[in-house]
N, C-alpha and C positions, 0 to 999 in steps of 0.2 A: 426678456429684456425690454427696456423702455426707451422712449425717444430722448433726443437731446432736449433737455428741459430748460434751456436758457432763452431768454428773450433775444430776438435777433439783433436788436440795437446794442445789447451788451456784447454779444459775440463779435459784432462788427468792430466795436471800439477795441476789444481785446485783441482780435486777430490782426487788426490793421497795424498794431505796433510791432515792429520787427524784433524788439527785445523787451524782456520784462525788466522792471526795476530790480536790482539785486535784493534778494531776500535778507531780512534782518537775521541776526544770529539765532533767533529763537526757532527759525525753521532751518533745519539742517538740509543741505542740498541733497543729501543721500538718505532722506527720511524713509524712503520706501524699503531700504535694506533692513529696517527694524523688525519687519515681519519675517521670522525665520523660515528657512526652507524645510522641506519634508525630511522625515527620518530616512536613513539609508534603506534602499529596497522598497520604498513606498509605492504601492499600486496607484494611489491617487495621482501622483505627479510623475509616474514612470515615463510618460510620453513627452514630457516637457522639452527634453533635449533634442527630440527628433522633429519638433514642430517647425515648419518653415517661418521665415520672417514675413511680416505684412509687406506685400509687394508695393511698388510704385507703378501705377498703370502707365502705359504709353501715353505721352502727351496728346498725340493725334487722336487716339481713341477717346480720351476723356473729352476733348473739345468737340468731337463729333457727337458724343452722347449729350453734351451740354446743349448744343444747338437743337437737337431733337427735343430735349426736355423743356426748352424755352418756348417752343412754338405755341403750346396751349396756354402759356403764361402771358405772352404778349397780348396787348389790347387791340393791336391792329398790325397790319403788314408793315407800316412804316417803322413802328417800334421794333418789330422782329428783324427787319433788314438792318436796322441800325446796330442792334446788339450782335448780329451775325458778323457784321463788318468789324466790330471791336474784337470779337473772338478771333477772326482771321488775323487781325493786326497783332494780337497777343501771341498767337501761334507762330507768327513770322518773326517777331522781335523779342520781347521780354521773356516769353514762355520758355523757349529752349534753354536760356541761361538759368532760369529758376529750376527747371527740370534737372539740369546737370547738378545743381547744388543739392537738390532733394535726393537724387540718386547717390550722391556722395554721403549725405547724412544717413541714408538707409544702409549703406555699406559699413558705416562706422558705428552704428548703434544697434542695440537689440531690437528696438522698435521705434521707428522714426517719428511716430505720432504720439507716443505715450505721454511725454511731459506736456506737450502743447495741449493735448486733450484733457489731461487731469486738471491743469490750471485754467485753461480757457473755458471749458464747458462746465466745470464744477468748483474747483477750489478757489478760483478768482471771482466767482459769483458772489455778490455782496447783499442781495436781497434775502429775505427770510427763506430758510430751507422749507418751512411749512408751506404747503400748496405748491410752491415753485420747484422744489427738488424732491422732497420726500414722497414716498408712495405707500400704499396700504393693500393688505389682503384681509378679507373677512372670512372666518372659518365656519364650517358647518357645525352642527350640534355636538356637544360632548357625548362620547359613546355611552349608550344607556346602561351598559353593565358596570360603569364606573360610578363612584360616589358623585352625587349631583349637587355640589356646592361650588361657589366661586373659588374657595380655597383649594378644593380638590382639583378643579380644572387647572388652576395656576400651578399646583404641585406636579400634576401629570405633564404639563408642558415643560416645566423646569427639568424634570428627570429625562423626558424624551430628548430635549435639546442638548442636555449635558451628555447623553449617550451618543448623539450624533457628533458632538464636538470631540468626544473621545475617539470615535471611529475616524474622524478627519485627522486628528493629530497622529494617530497611528498609521495613517496612510491607507486606510481600508475603505474609503469612499470610492466606489467604482468611477473611473473617469467617464465623463459624458462624451458624446460624439454621434456621428452618423455612420452609415455604411461606408462612407468615403474616408473615414478616419476619426481619430480622437480630437476632442476639443481642449483648448488651453484651460487649465484649472488654477492659474496663478491667483486670481482674485479671491479664491477661497481662503487664502492666507489672511484676508482682511475681514473675515466673518465674525470671529470671536476675539475677545481680549484686546480690543482696540477701540479707538474713538477719534472722531474729527476734532481738531483743535482750532479755535478762531485765531487768525493771524492779524497782528496789528499793522502789518505792512501791506494789507490788501490781498494776501494769499494765505489760505488755510493749509493745513496738512493733516494727515492722520498719524497717530502714534500707536504702535503695537507694543503690548506688554507680554506677548507670547514668549515662552522660554524655549530655546533650542533644546530638542530632545525630550520635551514634555510629552508624556503618553496619555494625557487627558484625565488622570486620576487625582487632580488637584484643581484649585481655583475657587472662585466665589461668584455669586450673582448679586445683583442689586434689585431690591423690590421697593417700589414707591407706592405709598398710599396716603391720600390727602396731603400731598406735597412733602411728606417726610420720607427721607432716604433711609433704607435699612440694608445692611450687609448680611447675607447668608453664606456661610462657608459651605460650598456645595459638595465637598468631599471631606471625609475623615479617615485617617489612617490608610490612605491610598484607595479608598472606596467611595464611589459616588453615592450620595444620600439616596435612600429609597423614596418612593413616592410618599409613603406615610410620614417619613421624617421631614420631607419638604412641607407636607401639608400641616404638620404640627407647628412648624415655625411660621408659616404663612397665616395659619389660624390665630396664632399668638398676636400677630400684627393686627389682624382684623378685630380681635377681642379688645385690644388696647383702644382702638378707635370707637368701638361701640360703647365704651365706658369713659369717654373723654370728650370734652367740648373744645379742647385746645386747638387753635388753628395755627398751622405751621406756615412759615413764609414760602411763597411759591417761587423759589429760586429757579426751578426748571423753566419757567417762562422766559428767562433771559436767553436761553438757547434758541428761542423762536424769533429773536430780533434780527434786524439787519446785521450782517456779519461784522461790519466795522463797529457798530454800537456794541455788539456782544463782545468783541475783542477788548474794548475799553472796560466794559462791565466785568469781564473775566479777570482782567488785570487787577481791578479793585477787589474782587472776590478773593483772588489768590494772594493778596497782600497778607492775609492771615495764614499762618502756618497750619492752623487747625483746618481751615477751609481747603488749603492745598492738599491736605491728606484726604479729605472727602473727595475732592476732584480726582485724585489719583485712584481712589477706590472705585469711583464710577467709571473712569476711563479704562481701568484694567479689568473690570468685571467681564465675565464671559458674555453676558447679555443682561438686559433689564426686563423685569416683569412689572407692568404698571397695573395696579388694582384700581380700577376706575369706577367712579360713581355713575349712576344712571342705568337705564334698562332699555336700550334702543330696540325697536321692534321691526320697522319696515326696512327694506333694502336701502332706501335713501337715508333714513336715520342712521343705520349702521355704517353706511359709507361715510357720512359726514363726521361722525364722532371719531372714526378711525383716521380720517383724512386730516382733520384739524382740531379734534377734541370738542367736547360740549362746553356750553357756557350758560350762565344765568346770573341774574342780579349784578351785571356789570363785571363779572369775573370770567376769564378764560380758564375755567376749572380744569379742563382736560390737559391743556398745554402746561399748566403749572405743575402737573403731576407726571411730566415726561422729561426726557433728556434727548432732544431730537438730533444731537450730534452722534448718537450711538447707532451703529449700523443695524443692530437687531434689537427691537423692542416688541415684546408680547403684551397685549392689552387684554385684561379680563374684567368684565362688567358685573354689576350686582346681579343681573339676571343670567349670568354664566356665558353670555355671548363673549366671544374672544376673537382676536385678530392680531395683525402684525403691522408695524410701521418700520420702514427701512430708510436708511440714509444712503444716497445714491452715488456719492462722489467717486469712490474707487471700486465699487462692486455693482454690477448691473443686476437685474431682477432674477435671471435664471438661477443663480446659486441659492438665493433665498427662497425661491419657489421650491427648489429641491429640499432645502432644509425643512420648510414647513410641511411639505408633502410627505416626506419620510417620517417626520415626527407624528403627524396625524394618522398616517397609515399604521404605524407601530402601535399607537394608543388604541386604535380601533380593533386591534387583534386581542382576543382573550388570552393569547399566549405571551403578551408583552411582559418583559421582565421588569416588574415594579421594584425589585430589590427587597432587601430585608435589613434590619439593623435596629439598634436600640439607642442610638445617639440621642442625648438629651440637650444638645446645643440649642442656644437661644439666638434669635436674630439680634443683630447689633444696631441700635439706632445711631444715626449720624446726623447731628443737628448743627446747622450752619451758625456761624457768627455773622450776624447781619448788621453791617455798618449803616449809618444814616444814608450814605451815598448809595449803597446797594438797595436799601429799602425804597428809595426814590426810583432807582433803576427798575425795580420790579413793577412799580406803579406805571412807569412809562412804557415798559415792555408789554404789560397787560393791555394798556390802551391801544398800542400798535397792533397787538394780536387780535383784539376785538374788531378793529378797523379792517384787518385782513380777512378775518372770518366773515364779517358782514358784507364784504365785497363779492363773495363767491356764491355760486349756485350750482347744484348738481341734480342730474336726472338719470333715470335708470330704466332699461327696457329689456324684456325677454321676448324673443320671437316664439312662435308656436311650432317651430321645426328646428332641427339641428343638423349636425354633420352627416347623419345617416341619410337624410333626404338629399342633401347637397351632393354627397358622393354618388348617390343613385343617379343623379343627373350628369355625373362625370366631370364635376367641377371641383377645383381646389377650394376648400372651405375658407381659407384666408383670402383668396382673390374674390370670392363671393362676398365676404363681409366687407372688404374694401370697396367694392363697386356699390354696395348699399350706401356706404358713407358718401361716395361721390354723387350719387343720384340725389340723396337727401339734401346735401349741401346746396346743390344747384337749384333744387326746387325751393329751398328756403330763401336763397339769395335772389331768385328770379333772374332778371336781366342785368343785374349789377355786374360791373367788371370784377374779375377775380382779384382779390387783394394779396394773395400769397399762394404758397404751395401746400402740399400734403406730405407730411413726413411719416414714414413707417420705419421702425427700427429693424435692421437685419443684423444678425450676429456675424462677426468675423473671428469667432473663437477657434476656427481651424488653424489660425496663425498664432504664433507665440505672442502672448500678451494682447491678443486681439480682443476688441470690445464690440463696437457697432459701426455700421455704415447706414446712410440714409437712402431708403428706397424713395425715389421721387414718383409718387403714385399717380399724379396728374399726367396723363398722356393724351396725345391726339386721339388714340384709340378709345380711351375711357370717355373722353368728351363726346366722341361720335355716338357711342352707345347711349350715354346719358341724354343727349339731344333726341335720339330716336324714341326714347320711352314716352315722351310727351308730344311726339309729332303725329298728328292724326293721319298723315299721308304715308306712314311707314307701317308695314305689317309685322306680325310677330315673328315670322321666319327671318326677316331681315334684322329685326331687333336681336334675335338670338345669334345670328351670324356676327353682328357687331359686338355683342357681349363676349362671344368666344374669342374674337380678336383682341378685345380689351383684356380679358383674363390671361390670354396667352402672352401678351406684352408684359403684364404685371409679373407673371411667373419668370419670364426671361430677365427682367430687371432685378428681381429678388435674387436670382441665381448669380447674376453678375456682382451684385453687392456682397453676397456671401463669399465670393472668391476674391474680394479685395479690389474689384474693378468698378467701384462706384465713382460718383462725381465729386461729392462734397468734401470728403476727407482729403482727396488728392488736391483739390483747389485750395483747401486750407493750408496744406503743406507748402504749396507754391507761394501763397500769400505771405506766410510767415518768414520766408527766406528772402523777401524783398528788403534790402538794406534801407536804413533811415534816409540815407543820402540819395536814394534812387526814387525817381518819379513813379508813382503808382500808375499802372496801366489803366487806360480809359475803361476797360471792361469792368474793373472792380467797383466803379461808381455808377455803372449803368443801371437805370431803374428796373429794367426787366430782369437783369442778373440778380439784383438785390431782392426783387419781389419773389423770385423763384425759391429762395431759402428763407423767406419770411413765413414761418410755419403756422399759417392760419389753422390748419388741422394737424394736430400732433397726435399720432395714433400708434398703438402697439398692442400686441396680444401675447398673453401667457396662458397657461392652463394648469389647473389642478382640480380634480373632482371634489376637493374639499373647500374650494373657494366659491362662495356665493357673492362676494363683493370684491372689487379690485379697481384701483384707479390712481389718479394723480391730477395735478392742475394743468391749466392751459399754459402755453409758453410765450404767448404774445397777448397784449391787452385786449385786442379785438378778435381773439381766436378761441378755439375749443380744444380741450383734451378729450380724446376718444379712446377709452380703454375697452377692449372687447375680448371675448372668449369664443372660440369655435370648436372646442374639444368635447362639449356635451353632445350626446347622441340626439337629444330631443329639443335643444334650444340653442340659440345664439344669445350672448349676453353683451349688452352695451351700457357703458357709463359715460355720460357726457358732463364735463365740467367747463365752467366759464365764469367771467365776471357777470354781475347781476344785470348790467345794462345790455348784455347780449341776449339774443332770442333763443335761450337755451331750451325752453319747453317746446318751442316751435321746431327746433332741430330734432329733438328726440321723437316728436310726433312724425316728422318727415322720415326719420330712420325706420320707425314702425311701418309707415306706409310704403316706403321703398322696399322693405323686406317682404311685405305681402305681394307687392307688384312683381318683384323678381321671381318669387315662387310661382305666382300665377302664370308668368311668361313661360316658364319651363313646363308647367303642367299643360298649358294650352298647346305648346309646340309638340309635346309628347303625344297628346291626344290626337292632334292632326296627323302625326306620323302613323299612329295605330290605325286610323281610318283608312289610310292609304294601303 
């Protein structure tokens, strides 16, 4: 799962309004019901009816945790005492009334947070999805026993993903969960056959074209190459195409381009625009019935495969082209050849490098990690069912009718995309050790990785006041329709350990004791968030239930309170043994996105994104240094113990 990727100023504006403007007729209030439920007797969704609702924490508990979380955020004691006074005032006056309203909402709805979160964190966000919302995974090499061409790799991914889709539609995808119980699988309904739609009223939505009772033996995919859209019917006579059949059609697309100099209009770049701009351009594009049919073909496709130009080699190059596409000669070539509203897009490059780009609005990262992981696992096996068949179907080209207005919109969108791409920078680091060594020290790999980030950031910033907090995403999928909660990583305990690491008057034994206290605190916060007892979602709910006629509590405008959810460091971890690259963009202008992996036995993986004016290279260097120092600390303490 990934962090909340919205800039804090946007969230504050959105959440401060007690009511949304009524949606125009183009967004149905019940749009989420368009994704059908599972087949009767489905294993995938069997636990849904037994999952508990997302709880509303006790007000007193949340306010106590809030006070504790603000102590390391406040710049001085005066600031801290002032915000504590406002918390107490809120707890005695407005808070109980808002809590009562929230408890009533929780009793009357399936999920008290769902609509607020969908719209406030994602569908009401109006800046480009690229960098700000979308995320990416970079895959390992194509299995050596398979044909080594870009068309062959794309075909294998197409068949593997279609088989996963079939398994999901038949309800045979095993539910996720922990030893404590199953996880909610609701967002899997939004993986295939759907697309985000730009709303002209400031709110987007997603539309599902999935058919009730479909068993996954039908449907189509879209393939894009050099901006041209192609439809491939992915099944024939109730049978998913074989890998060879997919490859023949994809090779046909490649052959056409090798023998043509025609340049097709980069309509896909429009999806990378500001959402209000895209809504206007979408309306113009859809004025043509012919274009409307193409739009529906894209929206209803199972997924998209983008055959991309270029041959990225380094982890940084690979990350950048997946994240925002490549560009040259004043053209955002990569984004012209994508449709970033689509929840699932596979990219395959000329050198066979491949990866994935996901749209985040109503599906977090863990479902798509599983999709990619299972597809890549299956393809790596010599026993994978590549299918057989002699279908001679041809890919169907879908060429846009481009009006002068749309042609100008493409030029404008391309310029905006280049500005966005050129504003960003990315760095990448692998440590020399991984989870095996960390576990040998008896430490949680996630807590270890987070403490590295804290130490590195403090060293980079020196004695500057902290400008905001650190967000780590925790899953709340043990609850019905649960998504995420924010772990507030910055604690008094983590600050004490960080300070000790560069204090010449502190010895290693004391540093290790402080580290243990910091990681223990981090684990306890993560557990609380996973059980729906976090701070931020609860406060959001209380805030949303303040009527327009009611005066906002002083707490909501307090600088320390606001600073605590200004996510200077937006962090999250996923894992797949097949992913060598993974990341997303920063969520505030002066912040960093920190994607990391702790699942490899022999390395930790960090990707840091930011705007170019930020000290990105310095931060990744400090992460490397902090990782070494933390390892040395544990080695030295262990050595001291062995001497005793």
